[in-house]
N, C-alpha and C positions, 0 to 999 in steps of 0.2 A: 570430513569435518562437518560438524553440526552447524548449519546456518540458522541464524535467528531472524525470524520475520516479525514485523509488525504490520498487521492490516488494520487500516483506518476505514471503517465503513460502518454505517448505522443499520445496514441491512444484514441482520443476523443470519438469516437462512443462506445468503449469498456467502458469507464469511465462512460458515460451516461447511459449505460446499467446496470452498477453496482449501480448508483444513483437510477435509476427506481426500482431496486429490493428492496431497503430498504426505499422507499418513505412512507411506512406505518408505519415504525418504528419512535420512537423518536430519530433521528440521525441527525447530522450536518455532511455535507459533503463537503470538499474543494478539488480542483484539482491543482496539479503542473504537469506541462508538461515537466519539466527538473530537473536535480539535483540542478542547481543553484536556480531555483524557490522554489524548496522544502526547500534548506537550509534557504532561506529568511523567508518562512512560519514557518518553524520549530523554528527559532529564535524569531519570534514575537507571536506565539501561541502555546498553549498547545493542544495536540491531545490524545486522548485515543488509537487509533489505527492508525498505518500507513500502507497502503497496497502499496507495491513498485513493479513495474515491474522490472525485473533483469537488463534490459538495457534500458536506456532513453536517450535523448540528454544530454550530459555532462558526460556520463560514466556509470559505473556499481553501481546500487543502493546500494550495500552493504557499499559504502563509506558514506552513511548517517547515519550509526549506531552510529557514534560518536557524531551526532547532536541530537540524540533522547534520551530523558530521561528514566531512568530505570523504570518509572511507565508507560511507554507507551509500548503497544504491537506493534511489528512490524511482518507483514507478507509479505515475499517475494514471487513473483509469476512470473512464466516463462512459455512460450510455447516452448522454446528451451530446448530440452533434456540436453545439456552440461551445460547450466546455472543452471538448475533444480538440476542436479546431484552435481556440484560444490558447491552450497549453502548448500545443505543437507549434504555434506562431511564436510562442514565448521561447521556443528552443527546448522545451521539456520533452522527456519520453513519455507521451500519453498513449495508452492503449485502450481500445474498444473494451469495454467491460466483459463482453462475451468472449474476449480472446485472452483474457489474463490468466487463465487456467493453464493454457499451454506455455505461456511465458514462465510462470512459476515452476512447472515441471522442468522446463528446460534449465532453469537455474539450479534446481535441486538435484537433476540428474547428472 
């Protein structure tokens, strides 16, 4: 079954590296480079998984939580120790940015 991913990150080279990691899997991947764009995409589409960098243009990605349905898995990622710790203290599944590729491959595989 095809899984639909939304990657929320303003680092296009990182997002494309994620896309290249899952190209052999049956996955659809969309990219939003800001909180505003992500909100529009979430309003108009259903995603199985949202992978959101902790900070993108428009703010802290945690604010997207209200826009995401309960049947959608959300993975927050961060390379900033303070954001990583804050999200984990809030009870969120935050992954270090350099470890997200393995997590996505596990979901797709």
